[in-house]
MIFITOR-998034 format. One record per residue (C-alpha): x, y, z; residue number from 1. Coordinates in pm, 1 decimal. Layout:
east north up nudo
X Y Z NUM;
...
***
This chain:
east north up nudo
8859.4 -4319.9 8861.5 1;
8721.6 -4640.8 9000.2 2;
8377.5 -4495.3 9024.5 3;
8383.6 -4411.1 8664.7 4;
8503.8 -4750.6 8569.3 5;
8230.0 -4902.9 8776.2 6;
7958.5 -4679.1 8600.8 7;
8111.5 -4774.8 8255.5 8;
8087.3 -5146.5 8347.8 9;
7730.8 -5074.6 8456.8 10;
7647.0 -4917.9 8139.2 11;
7816.8 -5190.8 7927.4 12;
7607.7 -5467.5 8120.2 13;
7290.3 -5260.5 8066.6 14;
7351.6 -5237.4 7705.2 15;
7429.3 -5613.0 7695.3 16;
7089.9 -5680.4 7880.3 17;
6915.1 -5450.2 7625.2 18;
7073.1 -5640.0 7328.8 19;
6999.5 -5973.9 7480.1 20;
6651.2 -5854.5 7523.8 21;
6605.1 -5738.0 7155.8 22;
6761.6 -6059.9 7020.8 23;
6532.1 -6268.2 7227.6 24;
6236.3 -6062.7 7111.0 25;
6378.6 -6088.3 6746.6 26;
6388.7 -6453.6 6771.2 27;
6037.4 -6481.9 6901.0 28;
5917.3 -6281.5 6620.8 29;
6103.1 -6489.1 6364.8 30;
5958.9 -6796.9 6510.2 31;
5627.0 -6694.0 6493.8 32;
5625.9 -6556.6 6165.2 33;
5371.3 -6773.8 6005.2 34;
5120.8 -6588.7 6209.2 35;
5170.6 -6275.8 6026.2 36;
5334.8 -6345.0 5692.5 37;
5030.0 -6427.5 5526.6 38;
4991.8 -6264.1 5201.2 39;
4690.7 -6072.9 5086.5 40;
4510.2 -6112.9 4750.9 41;
4481.0 -6406.2 4496.0 42;
4182.2 -6607.6 4366.7 43;
4130.9 -6952.7 4517.1 44;
4018.4 -7213.6 4248.3 45;
3828.3 -7510.5 4372.2 46;
3659.5 -7784.4 4182.5 47;
3263.7 -7834.1 4251.6 48;
3091.0 -8173.2 4209.5 49;
2749.7 -8050.7 4095.3 50;
2478.4 -7796.1 4065.7 51;
2287.5 -7710.1 4377.1 52;
1917.0 -7623.3 4378.1 53;
1986.5 -7297.8 4533.6 54;
2226.6 -7091.0 4730.8 55;
2018.2 -7093.1 5058.4 56;
2208.1 -7285.1 5334.3 57;
1895.7 -7311.9 5550.3 58;
1694.5 -7458.1 5256.9 59;
1975.1 -7720.9 5142.5 60;
2113.8 -8014.8 5312.7 61;
2435.2 -8059.9 5110.7 62;
2796.8 -7949.1 5140.0 63;
2752.0 -7843.7 4772.3 64;
2571.9 -7535.1 4921.2 65;
2766.9 -7498.8 5263.4 66;
3108.0 -7496.3 5103.4 67;
3071.2 -7202.4 4879.6 68;
2818.6 -6999.4 5102.8 69;
2966.8 -7047.1 5465.9 70;
3211.8 -6778.7 5378.2 71;
2928.4 -6537.9 5276.3 72;
2772.7 -6555.1 5625.9 73;
2850.6 -6557.0 6011.8 74;
2682.6 -6740.6 6286.0 75;
2635.7 -6662.5 6664.5 76;
2901.4 -6873.1 6743.4 77;
3135.4 -7145.4 6556.5 78;
3331.0 -7450.9 6599.0 79;
3720.3 -7360.2 6615.8 80;
3815.8 -7335.5 6252.2 81;
4168.0 -7484.6 6318.2 82;
4055.3 -7769.4 6526.4 83;
4008.1 -8092.7 6338.2 84;
3742.3 -8246.0 6577.1 85;
3443.3 -8046.4 6657.8 86;
3326.7 -8037.8 7018.4 87;
3129.2 -7825.9 7272.7 88;
3455.2 -7743.9 7416.9 89;
3591.3 -7584.0 7112.7 90;
3324.7 -7316.7 7037.7 91;
3441.1 -6978.7 6970.9 92;
3252.1 -6637.0 6924.6 93;
3130.5 -6512.7 6601.9 94;
2852.9 -6254.8 6576.4 95;
2816.3 -6322.8 6950.6 96;
3103.8 -6189.3 7150.1 97;
2997.0 -6391.9 7464.7 98;
2716.8 -6579.2 7605.1 99;
2570.3 -6687.8 7955.3 100;
2339.9 -6975.5 8053.8 101;
2081.6 -6918.2 8338.4 102;
2126.2 -7139.5 8649.5 103;
1811.6 -7355.4 8548.5 104;
1971.3 -7417.8 8174.0 105;
1655.2 -7281.0 8021.9 106;
1789.4 -6933.1 7907.7 107;
2083.6 -6862.4 7686.1 108;
2172.8 -6509.6 7647.7 109;
2403.2 -6363.1 7366.9 110;
2591.8 -6040.1 7379.1 111;
2634.1 -5937.4 6995.4 112;
2904.4 -5752.5 6828.6 113;
2830.4 -5386.5 6731.4 114;
2939.7 -5220.7 6416.5 115;
2879.7 -5523.1 6190.1 116;
2703.5 -5451.9 5865.0 117;
2541.9 -5668.4 5617.2 118;
2692.5 -5665.8 5249.1 119;
2432.8 -5426.0 5147.7 120;
2546.7 -5171.2 5406.0 121;
2237.2 -5217.4 5645.1 122;
2351.1 -5269.7 6013.8 123;
2321.9 -5607.0 6170.5 124;
2120.5 -5618.0 6504.3 125;
1956.0 -5865.8 6720.5 126;
1648.6 -5825.3 6520.7 127;
1829.7 -6041.5 6263.2 128;
1890.9 -6327.7 6493.5 129;
1509.7 -6337.2 6579.8 130;
1424.5 -6330.5 6211.4 131;
1647.9 -6610.5 6145.2 132;
1491.7 -6825.0 6407.6 133;
1145.7 -6724.1 6318.8 134;
1212.7 -6866.0 5963.1 135;
1359.8 -7192.7 6124.4 136;
1049.6 -7197.9 6338.0 137;
825.3 -7164.8 6061.1 138;
654.5 -6845.0 6196.3 139;
793.7 -6574.1 5967.8 140;
569.2 -6397.5 5738.2 141;
743.9 -6553.6 5441.1 142;
884.1 -6910.5 5540.3 143;
1117.4 -7131.8 5361.9 144;
1012.0 -7363.3 5089.8 145;
1197.7 -7652.8 5254.6 146;
1297.1 -7614.5 5627.6 147;
1555.2 -7867.7 5685.3 148;
1661.7 -7801.6 6028.0 149;
1333.6 -7717.8 6194.0 150;
1373.7 -7981.8 6411.2 151;
1705.8 -7872.7 6547.0 152;
1531.4 -7579.3 6725.4 153;
1216.5 -7742.1 6819.1 154;
1331.8 -7691.0 7204.4 155;
1364.1 -7307.8 7156.7 156;
1028.9 -7148.0 7285.5 157;
1105.9 -6810.4 7168.4 158;
1389.1 -6564.9 7085.9 159;
1384.9 -6238.9 7270.9 160;
1521.1 -5913.9 7143.1 161;
1680.6 -5685.2 7423.3 162;
1802.8 -5379.5 7221.6 163;
2025.2 -5389.4 6905.9 164;
2311.2 -5601.3 7080.2 165;
2151.5 -5856.6 7304.6 166;
1916.9 -6168.7 7227.8 167;
1793.5 -6420.3 7463.4 168;
1708.8 -6766.3 7371.5 169;
1438.6 -6905.4 7604.1 170;
1421.4 -7296.4 7592.0 171;
1119.7 -7539.9 7688.1 172;
1399.1 -7775.2 7857.3 173;
1754.1 -7753.2 7941.9 174;
1986.3 -7827.8 7634.9 175;
2343.9 -7801.0 7701.3 176;
2422.2 -7903.1 7322.9 177;
2226.6 -7611.5 7175.3 178;
2556.8 -7422.3 7137.6 179;
2676.5 -7697.1 6900.6 180;
2374.5 -7672.0 6670.7 181;
2417.0 -7304.3 6657.3 182;
2800.7 -7349.4 6570.1 183;
2733.9 -7570.2 6262.0 184;
2786.6 -7437.6 5922.1 185;
2414.3 -7512.3 5861.3 186;
2328.8 -7223.7 6114.7 187;
2411.3 -6896.2 5959.0 188;
2224.5 -6571.8 6058.1 189;
2005.2 -6431.6 5774.8 190;
1903.2 -6059.5 5746.1 191;
1557.7 -5951.7 5821.6 192;
1531.8 -5722.2 5515.5 193;
1605.1 -5981.6 5258.7 194;
1336.1 -6216.1 5139.9 195;
1397.3 -6606.6 5150.6 196;
1326.7 -6599.9 4766.2 197;
1611.6 -6365.6 4737.9 198;
1835.3 -6554.8 4964.5 199;
1799.6 -6865.8 4740.7 200;
1921.3 -6653.8 4438.3 201;
2147.2 -6399.6 4560.9 202;
2217.5 -6418.2 4934.3 203;
2329.0 -6128.9 5146.9 204;
2528.0 -6200.6 5457.3 205;
2785.8 -6037.8 5707.3 206;
3072.9 -6268.0 5625.2 207;
3423.5 -6230.0 5474.2 208;
3292.1 -6275.6 5115.8 209;
3014.8 -6137.9 4903.0 210;
2822.1 -6357.8 4655.2 211;
2891.9 -6258.1 4309.0 212;
2712.7 -6534.0 4089.1 213;
2594.2 -6870.4 4046.3 214;
2554.4 -7023.3 3712.7 215;
2399.8 -7359.5 3684.4 216;
2654.6 -7626.7 3551.5 217;
2917.8 -7363.3 3544.9 218;
3021.8 -7222.4 3860.4 219;
3000.8 -7019.6 4177.9 220;
3190.5 -6696.6 4268.1 221;
3252.7 -6510.8 4575.1 222;
3457.3 -6191.0 4638.1 223;
3631.3 -6039.8 4924.5 224;
3425.6 -5815.1 5155.1 225;
3618.8 -5495.5 5201.5 226;
3398.9 -5401.9 5514.0 227;
3426.3 -5731.2 5701.6 228;
3409.3 -5683.3 6080.2 229;
3714.9 -5889.4 6132.2 230;
3994.9 -5643.8 6038.3 231;
4251.5 -5774.4 5808.9 232;
4032.1 -6079.8 5687.2 233;
3988.4 -6248.7 5459.5 234;
4322.0 -6281.6 5289.1 235;
4202.5 -6375.4 4968.5 236;
4040.9 -6146.5 4686.4 237;
3803.8 -6430.3 4601.5 238;
3694.0 -6790.5 4558.1 239;
3606.3 -6946.1 4237.4 240;
3409.5 -7292.1 4227.9 241;
3397.7 -7451.9 3895.8 242;
3145.6 -7710.6 3847.6 243;
3291.7 -8049.2 3692.2 244;
3054.6 -8333.4 3785.9 245;
3293.8 -8588.8 3641.3 246;
3524.5 -8672.6 3907.6 247;
3815.7 -8802.3 3671.5 248;
3786.9 -8466.1 3475.9 249;
3813.8 -8259.1 3782.1 250;
4126.6 -8448.9 3928.1 251;
4300.1 -8410.0 3583.1 252;
4205.9 -8055.3 3582.5 253;
4373.6 -8009.4 3939.3 254;
4683.9 -8215.4 3831.0 255;
4726.2 -8007.6 3540.2 256;
4739.7 -7675.1 3752.3 257;
4384.2 -7535.5 3682.1 258;
4282.5 -7549.0 4035.8 259;
4426.8 -7503.8 4388.7 260;
4176.6 -7739.3 4588.9 261;
3968.1 -8036.8 4505.2 262;
3614.0 -8067.9 4626.7 263;
3644.6 -8157.3 4986.7 264;
3630.2 -8539.8 5090.9 265;
3537.6 -8613.1 4725.3 266;
3837.3 -8836.0 4619.4 267;
3851.5 -9186.2 4706.7 268;
4151.1 -9343.7 4870.4 269;
4282.7 -9535.6 4562.7 270;
4272.1 -9202.1 4359.2 271;
4466.7 -9033.7 4615.4 272;
4754.5 -9246.8 4522.1 273;
4701.9 -9148.0 4164.0 274;
4699.6 -8772.0 4239.7 275;
5029.2 -8800.5 4431.8 276;
5196.0 -9002.3 4140.3 277;
5128.0 -8744.3 3902.9 278;
5158.0 -8433.1 4128.5 279;
5392.1 -8521.7 4414.4 280;
5392.2 -8187.9 4572.0 281;
5025.5 -8196.1 4643.8 282;
4910.6 -8207.6 5005.1 283;
4646.7 -8470.5 5025.9 284;
4433.3 -8541.0 5332.5 285;
4220.9 -8858.3 5399.5 286;
3981.0 -8791.2 5690.8 287;
3691.1 -8973.7 5845.6 288;
3355.8 -8815.2 5774.9 289;
3052.6 -8789.3 5990.2 290;
2881.4 -8935.2 5668.3 291;
2735.2 -9270.6 5634.9 292;
2599.7 -9457.0 5337.6 293;
2276.3 -9606.8 5430.5 294;
1966.3 -9775.2 5295.4 295;
1623.0 -9631.3 5295.9 296;
1326.3 -9841.1 5271.4 297;
991.8 -9696.1 5167.4 298;
744.1 -9838.3 5443.4 299;
494.1 -10021.6 5184.1 300;
479.9 -10367.8 5139.3 301;
725.2 -10568.3 5174.5 302;
926.2 -10292.1 5378.6 303;
635.9 -10233.6 5614.8 304;
727.7 -10557.8 5771.8 305;
1020.0 -10529.6 6030.1 306;
1135.5 -10873.8 5961.0 307;
1201.5 -10795.6 5581.5 308;
1382.9 -10469.1 5698.3 309;
1580.5 -10676.3 5939.2 310;
1661.2 -10931.2 5661.6 311;
1802.5 -10653.4 5438.6 312;
2033.3 -10534.1 5723.4 313;
2136.4 -10888.8 5784.6 314;
2241.0 -10925.9 5421.7 315;
2511.8 -10660.6 5457.8 316;
2878.3 -10729.1 5460.6 317;
2985.7 -10397.5 5591.4 318;
3353.2 -10484.4 5614.4 319;
3332.6 -10525.9 5212.6 320;
3211.8 -10177.6 5197.0 321;
3511.8 -10039.6 5402.6 322;
3769.2 -10254.4 5221.4 323;
3654.4 -10211.6 4869.4 324;
3546.6 -9847.8 4866.5 325;
3802.5 -9694.0 5123.2 326;
4078.2 -9960.1 5121.4 327;
4024.0 -10019.1 5495.3 328;
4004.3 -9631.0 5584.4 329;
3650.7 -9612.5 5644.3 330;
3451.2 -9742.5 5955.2 331;
3171.5 -9934.1 6053.7 332;
2908.9 -9792.4 6299.8 333;
2552.9 -9727.5 6400.0 334;
2348.0 -9426.1 6393.5 335;
2629.7 -9193.9 6540.0 336;
2950.8 -9182.2 6395.9 337;
3203.4 -9436.6 6536.3 338;
3493.0 -9376.3 6774.2 339;
3752.1 -9223.0 6800.7 340;
3662.7 -8939.1 6554.5 341;
3327.2 -8939.0 6653.9 342;
3246.4 -8868.0 7018.7 343;
2902.6 -9062.5 7047.1 344;
2950.4 -9383.5 6864.5 345;
2856.3 -9731.4 7007.1 346;
3164.2 -9937.8 7148.1 347;
3251.7 -10227.4 6913.3 348;
3140.1 -10506.7 7145.3 349;
2789.4 -10324.8 7171.3 350;
2770.9 -10280.3 6803.4 351;
2869.9 -10660.3 6722.0 352;
2579.4 -10781.1 6930.8 353;
2327.4 -10588.8 6710.8 354;
2142.1 -10759.5 6401.1 355;
2360.0 -10725.0 6087.8 356;
2698.9 -10650.0 6263.4 357;
2792.1 -11013.6 6331.8 358;
3126.6 -11049.2 6161.2 359;
3023.3 -11387.1 6050.9 360;
2826.4 -11270.5 5749.4 361;
2745.5 -11606.4 5610.8 362;
2551.5 -11689.7 5924.7 363;
2365.6 -11364.9 5898.9 364;
2263.3 -11424.1 5539.0 365;
2147.5 -11755.6 5613.6 366;
1892.3 -11602.1 5836.7 367;
1823.5 -11334.2 5590.9 368;
1737.4 -11595.0 5347.1 369;
1507.6 -11766.8 5571.7 370;
1319.5 -11467.1 5638.2 371;
1284.1 -11369.7 5257.8 372;
1177.2 -11718.9 5176.5 373;
894.2 -11715.9 5439.4 374;
777.6 -11400.1 5266.2 375;
768.1 -11555.0 4920.3 376;
1119.4 -11447.5 4793.9 377;
1387.4 -11668.7 4689.7 378;
1672.9 -11684.1 4438.0 379;
1463.2 -11844.3 4178.8 380;
1177.6 -11582.3 4245.7 381;
1354.9 -11279.5 4390.9 382;
1200.2 -10937.7 4498.6 383;
1247.1 -10709.1 4214.6 384;
1292.9 -10358.8 4293.0 385;
1462.3 -10033.6 4194.7 386;
1727.5 -9902.0 4406.7 387;
1735.9 -9526.6 4352.8 388;
2052.3 -9330.4 4423.0 389;
2178.6 -8995.3 4390.0 390;
2399.9 -8954.1 4064.3 391;
2727.3 -8882.0 4232.0 392;
3041.9 -9123.1 4242.6 393;
3016.3 -9193.4 4623.0 394;
2662.6 -9284.8 4588.2 395;
2692.0 -9504.4 4266.8 396;
3000.7 -9697.5 4391.5 397;
2815.7 -9806.5 4696.2 398;
2493.5 -9866.3 4522.8 399;
2651.4 -10114.1 4272.7 400;
2813.2 -10312.5 4566.4 401;
2486.5 -10316.1 4769.5 402;
2288.1 -10467.7 4478.7 403;
2551.4 -10748.7 4452.7 404;
2501.0 -10822.7 4831.7 405;
2129.4 -10808.0 4819.0 406;
2112.7 -11074.2 4549.1 407;
2260.3 -11323.1 4762.3 408;
1926.9 -11317.8 4977.1 409;
1663.2 -11293.3 4712.6 410;
1639.0 -10918.4 4613.9 411;
1711.0 -10854.7 4255.6 412;
1766.4 -10463.4 4212.3 413;
1785.5 -10225.6 3926.6 414;
1978.9 -9919.0 3994.9 415;
1790.0 -9588.3 3924.3 416;
2029.6 -9272.8 3911.2 417;
1877.4 -8939.9 4030.0 418;
2022.1 -8586.6 3977.9 419;
2116.7 -8379.9 4291.7 420;
1847.2 -8107.9 4248.9 421;
1565.9 -8388.4 4234.8 422;
1719.1 -8619.6 4483.4 423;
1556.0 -8488.6 4799.5 424;
1222.6 -8401.1 4656.7 425;
1195.3 -8755.2 4547.8 426;
1279.7 -8881.7 4908.2 427;
1038.3 -8615.2 5050.8 428;
753.7 -8755.2 4813.4 429;
860.4 -9118.9 4909.3 430;
879.7 -9179.9 4524.0 431;
1111.7 -9478.8 4574.6 432;
1106.1 -9837.0 4675.0 433;
1451.4 -9876.5 4812.8 434;
1707.5 -9592.6 4809.5 435;
2099.2 -9582.7 4880.8 436;
2135.7 -9246.6 5055.7 437;
2396.1 -9075.5 5267.2 438;
2320.0 -8926.8 5618.8 439;
2559.5 -8649.5 5693.5 440;
2539.5 -8473.5 6023.6 441;
2605.7 -8121.2 6051.6 442;
2703.8 -8170.0 6420.2 443;
2852.8 -8475.6 6588.3 444;
2590.6 -8477.6 6857.9 445;
2269.0 -8667.5 6934.5 446;
2073.3 -8343.0 6942.5 447;
2120.4 -8300.2 6578.5 448;
2121.8 -8645.4 6444.4 449;
1826.7 -8818.8 6648.9 450;
1569.9 -8542.4 6628.8 451;
1666.1 -8463.9 6258.2 452;
1668.8 -8829.1 6115.2 453;
1478.5 -9046.7 6361.9 454;
1212.7 -8872.2 6599.1 455;
851.8 -8892.8 6488.6 456;
781.4 -8648.7 6215.7 457;
1157.8 -8616.5 6121.5 458;
1309.3 -8666.6 5785.5 459;
1384.3 -9055.9 5829.5 460;
1217.7 -9079.9 5487.2 461;
1091.2 -9404.2 5619.9 462;
807.1 -9251.2 5824.0 463;
950.1 -9418.7 6142.5 464;
781.6 -9314.0 6460.7 465;
864.8 -9464.9 6803.7 466;
740.8 -9280.0 7103.2 467;
993.3 -9467.8 7321.4 468;
1279.3 -9341.4 7108.6 469;
1122.6 -8967.8 7129.5 470;
1124.2 -9004.5 7515.4 471;
1487.2 -9109.0 7517.8 472;
1577.9 -8841.4 7267.7 473;
1430.8 -8579.3 7499.9 474;
1588.4 -8721.2 7816.6 475;
1947.8 -8738.9 7671.1 476;
1903.3 -8378.8 7540.5 477;
1823.5 -8240.0 7887.0 478;
2091.5 -8448.0 8072.8 479;
2378.8 -8223.1 8186.0 480;
2597.8 -8524.8 8291.8 481;
2755.5 -8585.6 7964.0 482;
2849.7 -8959.0 8083.7 483;
2491.5 -9022.7 8157.3 484;
2387.7 -8863.1 7824.7 485;
2615.1 -9109.6 7654.7 486;
2438.5 -9400.9 7801.2 487;
2096.1 -9277.8 7675.3 488;
2249.5 -9189.3 7331.8 489;
2361.5 -9556.9 7315.8 490;
2057.8 -9695.7 7403.3 491;
1878.0 -9493.1 7133.3 492;
2128.3 -9641.9 6891.1 493;
2052.3 -9995.1 6969.7 494;
1699.3 -9929.3 6939.8 495;
1722.9 -9781.0 6590.0 496;
1949.8 -10056.7 6467.4 497;
1711.7 -10321.5 6588.3 498;
1435.2 -10151.8 6406.5 499;
1641.2 -10139.5 6090.6 500;
1587.9 -9765.3 6060.5 501;
1813.8 -9648.3 5779.0 502;
2068.8 -9939.6 5823.7 503;
2420.9 -9790.9 5804.2 504;
2645.8 -9954.8 5544.6 505;
2971.8 -9770.1 5636.9 506;
3094.6 -9455.9 5755.1 507;
3310.5 -9283.0 5479.9 508;
3652.4 -9150.4 5465.2 509;
3730.6 -8919.0 5178.3 510;
4024.2 -8730.6 5034.6 511;
4105.5 -8357.2 4979.5 512;
4382.7 -8236.4 4779.3 513;
4529.9 -7884.4 4759.3 514;
4831.9 -7728.4 4604.7 515;
5131.0 -7632.7 4852.9 516;
5053.3 -7263.9 4783.1 517;
4737.7 -7298.4 4972.8 518;
4800.0 -7224.5 5336.2 519;
4603.2 -7253.7 5665.1 520;
4313.7 -7503.7 5523.5 521;
4180.1 -7723.2 5795.6 522;
3979.9 -8034.1 5714.4 523;
3764.1 -8156.3 5990.5 524;
3719.4 -8531.4 6101.0 525;
3374.5 -8538.9 6244.0 526;
3146.7 -8314.3 6010.0 527;
3220.9 -8226.6 5654.0 528;
2974.4 -7905.0 5690.0 529;
3192.7 -7684.3 5919.0 530;
3513.0 -7494.3 5881.1 531;
3453.9 -7347.4 5536.3 532;
3447.3 -6982.8 5642.3 533;
3769.2 -6956.2 5440.7 534;
3851.5 -6620.2 5595.5 535;
4207.0 -6752.1 5728.5 536;
4322.9 -6934.1 5415.5 537;
4579.2 -6761.2 5192.4 538;
4777.1 -6820.0 4900.5 539;
5165.9 -6819.7 4896.8 540;
5217.9 -6699.8 4542.3 541;
***
């Protein structure tokens, strides 16, 4: 009898343990419910600010293309889509399952996924990776009309295919940050079998969404890829981007419930308050941007003279740009995005020692007026010019403020607005006197910004060429010690500022709003061009 009681007791204790274990498991499952409670279906509706020239990411330099098209493609690797700050430590696999570096840092090998198909059913292979980088290198049978990011990969000597599922990047010199360039939204893999011309009009990718249509001045549509290699993704049936160039009209449409998300970073800080008043339930994010309003000066008289260019820089009240245009949310920086959101910006004390960054704006402008007067320009006899600017609100607002500041040093400017499709061609032709532009970096890293925007032969749009700077750019790129690399990057930043190359006005902060039904949307703080794959976004309705 005693043994039976003991056995029953052990049984009850065992059952209690099982119940307790099940309860613990159930609790864990309930606590983690958001990870599998996503709903399938629905069309995400997003406002779009303008009509891009094409749908080819590789041939464009704007978020207007990357936002709707990033989900059509995959990269070899990507920045963690749920981390707000991009970093080399936050790179995750995409079409490449893994990668390895050689001991000398000059060979990067990728093992590629098998079973991945292009949207037209053809298989993805290592040959497509090589074809993409032949296009970027300008060595393909049919090349891009405009090759914005050729300079990113100037250090790639060759791309070697080893079977269908392995590809090797042979480098001219070590380049630890190459992975960051490959992870950018600007570096999708294109198919060998589709011509660049067709990719401009109807792109074919391997991504979670298929391209449906683009109608200029109307909208862009993408639809769910039912054969996406990542099972269960995307959650959405599709995304529709409606082109509404007028920002006020777009916001009214969002507040009235016609759209789920506003165009990213496009809402000014004051307007965020208006949106929240009219739609308290809206989720609004104000994020720093790796985008700076800056001045371009065509290097013809008088801007072929370094003193005159420095006088323009000395005329700037950068704090006024931050206070007026962002209500203090923006930032002042040099060629690299300022800390802490940026990882490579100059420290404040180093920045203040550079021309045009002295907090005493009056003293700086006095110097600027003296320089302009020595060149024959005064308040009574000003330098008359046209200030060209892209016809978008974030450009126009800064341009108006810039004109008012330049007038104080003897420069009388007239605003000339240029439509998006004509903006970059105008700069390439040097068809401007002075321009207010924006430099937006796809990657917060010197290896992207400096070669693309400041090296000899790059698209500074000011024909700047300094061999000493080029040597420093090469040194920092090959440096494996990141602390030493940062010191070299800062030295480059100082030299560019002293030479008044694309003087930075201010680093922008922009607002994005979305309805509470939109889930799993991450807005990044050091690149506006990454994180728009949209495969993890879902609608709770």
